N, C-alpha and C positions, 0 to 999 in steps of 0.2 A: 611525458605522458606514453600513454601504451594503446597496441590496437590488436586487433583479431585479423589474425590472415586464414581466410575460410575456404576451402574447395567445396563446391557447394555440390548440389543433385546426387546426393548420398544417400540411400535409406539406413535407417538405424534400427534399432533390435536390441531390447533388455528393460530391465525392471531399473526404476527410478522411485527414489524415497524423497518425496518433497520438503523442503527445509520448512522451521518454520517461520508462521505469520509476519511478516514486516510490519504492519501495522499496528498488529494486537502487542507486538516486542515495543514499539515507541510508548505507548500506552503504560505496560507494564512498570517500565523501567520508569518513567516519572511517577506511578503509586509507590514506586521505593521510598520517597522524598518524604512521605507522612507518615512514616513512623521511626523511631528509634530502633525497633527490635529489628532484625532479622529476617529477609524473606528470600527464599531460593526459587530461583527461575528456572526452569526446566527448558529445553527444542527452543532457544535461543539462537535466531540464524547468525551467519559471522561474514554481516555486509558492512558494506560502507558506512551507511546510517547508522546503524544501529550501534557501532564501534563509536563512531561520532559523539551518539549520544552517553555511552558508558563512559568516554572520555570526559566529558561533563560533570556526569556525578562523582568521578573520580578527585575533579579540579576541588567540586564544590564540599569535599570531603568523606563522601560515600565511602567505605570500606568494601572492597570487591573482591571477592576472592572466587577462581576461577576452579569448579569442582570436578568438571569432567567437559569434553567437547560439548557447547551449550548449554550449559550448564552451570550457573553462577551464581553465589550468597551476597546479598548486598545489605549495608547496616548503615543505614543514615541517621546515624547517634551524634555526629559530633559536624555540624555545616557550617563551612565556612561563606560566609555570607556576601564577604567584601569581594569575594572573586566575582561578584557579580557585576561588580564595576569597573574589571580589568580589559582590557585590548584581548587579552585571550580569547576570554568569555565572549566578547562580542564577535570575534573572528568563527569559533566554532558555532556559536549559536544563530548566524547569519548562514550558515553550510547546509543546515538541516530545516525540513517543515515542523519536523517534528519537538523542536527544540521548543515551541511555544507550551507543553502541554507541562513544563517545569510550573510555569506560575500559576496554577490551583494547587498545587500540593504544596508550593512554599510558601504562599498568599495564605492559604487555612491554618498552618503551622508557626511563618515563624511574621505574618500581618505585613511583610516587605519585602517588594519581589523589583529589580533591575532588569527589563528585558529587552533585547534590539528587535528590530523588526525580522522575524525568520526571515531562512532562505526556503531552497528546496528545488522542484523542478520549473522551468522554467516555460507553463503553460498558457500563461494568461494570466488576467487580473485573479488574486485569491484573497478574498475579504477575511479580516480579521473582527468583522461586525459582532457576528456571534459569542468571540470570546470578550471585548471589551464591555458589550451591552450587559451579558451575564454577570460579568464581574462588579460592574457598577452598581446593578438588581440588587448581588449581593451584600455592597453596601462598601466595597472599594474605592478610593478614590483614585483619579486617574490622568498622569499629566505626562504630556506627550513631547520632548528634547528634538526638537529640530536638526538640531546642530550634531546629535550623537545618531538621531535617527533611532531612538528607543525611548519606552514606556516605562515609566516608574507608578505601580501598583504601590497602594498603602492599605491600612485599613487598624483601626481598634480592636474592629473583632467582625470579623464576617457573620451576616444575620438571614436565616432562612430566606425564600422570598416564593412568589407564584412567578416562572418564567417562560413564556412565550416566546421559541427560538426563530426567528427569520427565514430560515433553513436550516434543513437537518443535518449540519455541519457532524461528522464522525469526530473530528479534533477539539469544535467547541463543545460538543456532548460532553466529550471525555473529560475535558477540564473543567467543566461547569460541577460534573458529580464529584471530581475529586477534591474540589473546592467546600463544596455543600458538606463531603461527611462531617468537619470537624467544624460547621457553623451552626452558630446557633439555634433554634427551632427546626422548622420543616420545610425545604425543599421542595419544590413541583416545578419540572420541567413537562414542556408539552412542544410536541412537535420533534422530540429527540430524535436524532438517528439510534438504528436499534440492530447493526451488523452486529453480525457472531463475535466481533472484536468488542463490542461496547459490551454486547452478554460476557465476554469475559472476564473484561475490566470490573464490571458490576460483581461476579462471581468471585472475582479474589479479592475487592475490598469486603464484601461479606464475610469469608473467612478471615479477614483482618478484622472482623468485628464490626462495620457497617452495617446500618440497618438501610436497606432498598427495596425497593417494592416494585413490580411493572418490567421485570427486568422481559427485554426480549419486544415488548411494545413502544410506542413514541410517546406516553407518560409515564414519568418516573416519579416515585418521589422517595426523598432521601431525609432521614430523620436524623440531625446531628450528633453526634455524641462529642466525648471529650477526647479519647486518646484512641489508638488503632495501633495493631500486634503485629505479629511478623505469624507465616504461614509459608506453605510451598506450592509452588500453583505451574502448571504444563501449556505452554503454548501450543494454540493449534496450528496446522499445517497450512497452506499460503495460498487461499484461493485461487489469486492474482498469477502463481507459478502453476498449478493445478492444471489452472487454463490455458496456459504457453505451453506447456507440454502435450496438451489435447491438440492444438493447433500447429505444434510442431510435427506431428507425427503423421497428422493429415495431409498437411502439403509437402512432405516428406519421402511419403507411401512409406511411413515407418510402422512398424510394430512394438509398441510399447506397454506395459504395466506400471502402473502409476501406484504406490504401495500407501495404504493406510491414509486414506485422503480425506477421512471424517466426512461421509456424503452428506451425514444429517446437515452439516454446515454449509453445504455448498449452495444451495436456494435453487435457481432455476438455471446455473452456467450448464449444467452437460446440458439440459433441453434445447437451452440457447446452441450450442455446438448441433445436437442432435438436426434442427432448424439448418441449420448450414449443411445437410445431408452428410454429417462426420458418423460415423458408425462407432459407440462405444460401448460396453458392457460390462456393469454392476458384478463385480464376482468377490464379496464379503464386504470387505470395507476398501476394496480398489478399483482401481478402474482399469478397463483393460479396453484398448486401442487397436484392431486387427488391421494389415495392412488392404489400404484400399489403392484401387488405378482412378474413381476417380469420387469425386462426391456431389452431388446437385443439392442447388440450394432451395427449399421449400417455397412454394407462392401462398400469397394470403387467400383466403376462400374467394375470393371477388376475380379473382387472377390478378391481382396488384401485386407490385414489387414486395418483396419482404423489406420493412426498416427494423433495426436494429438500435436502439437508442436506450443513454443510460439514464436512470432513475434511483431515486432511496433504497434501500435494501427493505423488502427482499426485490425490488428489479435489479434487473443489470448492474454490475459497477461498472462505474467508467473505465476504472484499469485497464479492461480485458478489451476495450473497443479498437485500440491500434491491434493489437492482435488477433480480431475476427478481420480487420480491416487488409491484413496481409494475407491471411486464408482463404480469403475470400477472392483474391486477383485469381486462383487459379481453381477455384470451385466451376460449376456449370450453371450459367444463370445469372443473375445481378442481383445487388441487394444496395439498398441507403443506410449508410452509417452515418446517425444522427447524433453528436456530441454535442449534449446542452449544458454541462457545466463549465466546458474549459472551451476558451475560444482559441485557444494554438496549440491545441492537441491532434489538427491533424493538418497540421504544416509540414509535416515530415513527409506526405506522402506525394511530395515534389521527387523522392530519391525514388520511391517506387516505380514512378513512371518513367524516369532515367534508364530503370532496370527491364520496362519492357511491361509496364500491367498497362491495363487501361482504366484508369479513372478522370473522375469529372468531379475535380473539386466545385461544388455549390457555391459553397459562401466557407466563413471558418468555421461554422457547427458540423456543415454537412459535405458526404462526399458519397457517390455512385460510382461502386466499382461494379464494372462488367467485366466475369471469369472468361477465363482461357481456356478452363477445363484440360490443363497440363499440355494443351496441345502448340501452344507458346513458353514456352519456358522463361521464368526470369533469367535476366543476364547479370554478371558479376560484374560489379561498381566500385569505385570509390565513394565511402558512405560516413558519416558522423554522425553521432549519437547526441541527439538533442539532450532527450530527457532519460528516465529509467525505462518506461512501459515504450517509445516511440527505439529506444535503445535497443529492446528484446525484440521486438516486431523486425527491427531492419535483420539481425540477428539469423530470426526465423528465416526472413526472404534470401538471406544470402544463404543459409543453408539448403534451400531449395534450388537457387537460382545454377545455370549452367555456367562453368568458369570460377575463377577465384575472385572474390570480395575482399575487401580491405575497412575494416570498421574503425576508425578514430573516435577519440574521447571516451575509451570504454570504461572510462570511470564511473562514468553515468548508469552503465549496468552492473556495474560492480555495486554499486551503494545500494541495488535493490535483492541481487543473484548472485548467491551463494557459491563460490568454485564454478563456473558454470560451463567453463573449458574445460575444465576437467571431467567434469560430469557427463558432457556432452562427448566425448574421447573415448571414457568406455563404452559409450552406446555405438563406437562406430566414426564416430565423426570428425571431418580434418581439420581441425581448428589449430591455429598455434598461436601464442599470446608473446607479443613481440617489445618488450621494454624500451 
């Protein structure tokens, strides 16, 4: 297992091009299973989770051609469904959460899917109810094997239905949308997730011939058709990585320009960082973060402490709360971070406390951070990356800390961030990958 060795406390400078969006990539790669025609996908990030899913597609029989860096053509003409019953698939399928989204395309096209319980980040309970109830309402039989810890989905034909989701699950919405494109009749999904990544998936499916209405809203209607075709699609820049670079720039006194960020798809992310006192400018479609000696957290109108909490889009994505927690440790002022969705995601703050941060973990969902205003820098430490977002947050903390830090289990960071150490060195960071 590899580690990072980081000498912190160094200001960075330069330009950075954000990678393609991880969450969108996982969705649109699964969508390639809906047609036997060629799909060309551009701006695919070279990260662990995406490469794992591409391997699953290859073993399923999808023909994968690499045209250029981040540019692939997929053709799912001859699918080997027997692979779904192999130990190799169960091993790969349990590695990433995104593997669950192959169910919708395979079920609607081939009528039968065997799927192990998916893996991914260990950040608390991650329910599958939205997926299971959605497929059941579309007419799928679902059998669970406790021995193999896997589900068998089967149907003679999926039939459109009205589906009210219990929660606005992104992967659940994506899975049901893909399954509905080839179902008979009309499917209406209410309380659907409407993140830009879901919008991008719908736009891809429409280019493939699907009939979808309500894109960008939480009420989506899909009129099923018999066959989908091929097309070309470009993935958006990753909004979570963009937020990571903003936070890194602020806490390390750096001057960075993030290129081609697709401002219109960032939602409230830029304003959230401004509430933390971080200066950033919109220059064409770039974000410029100037050098700042300090940044002051805004208070609410009644002088109450600022609370940052996650919410379904267009609310704040939960994936950025770990990064905002680290950024707050060196701000001037206090903030309450309320992580509503996952009960284990804030547990990494004990590592920040060891580094000298002043944080009160109120309960599994809430933490109060008292900013040190750079008067007492974090101290270098030996750290362990528990999941993707906590991993990058600890990396940002280490880059700002005084002294040397070691981060173990960096495979978690590699799952979501492309060549992160190389890109940081270009900006002036002193970071070494030790295999």
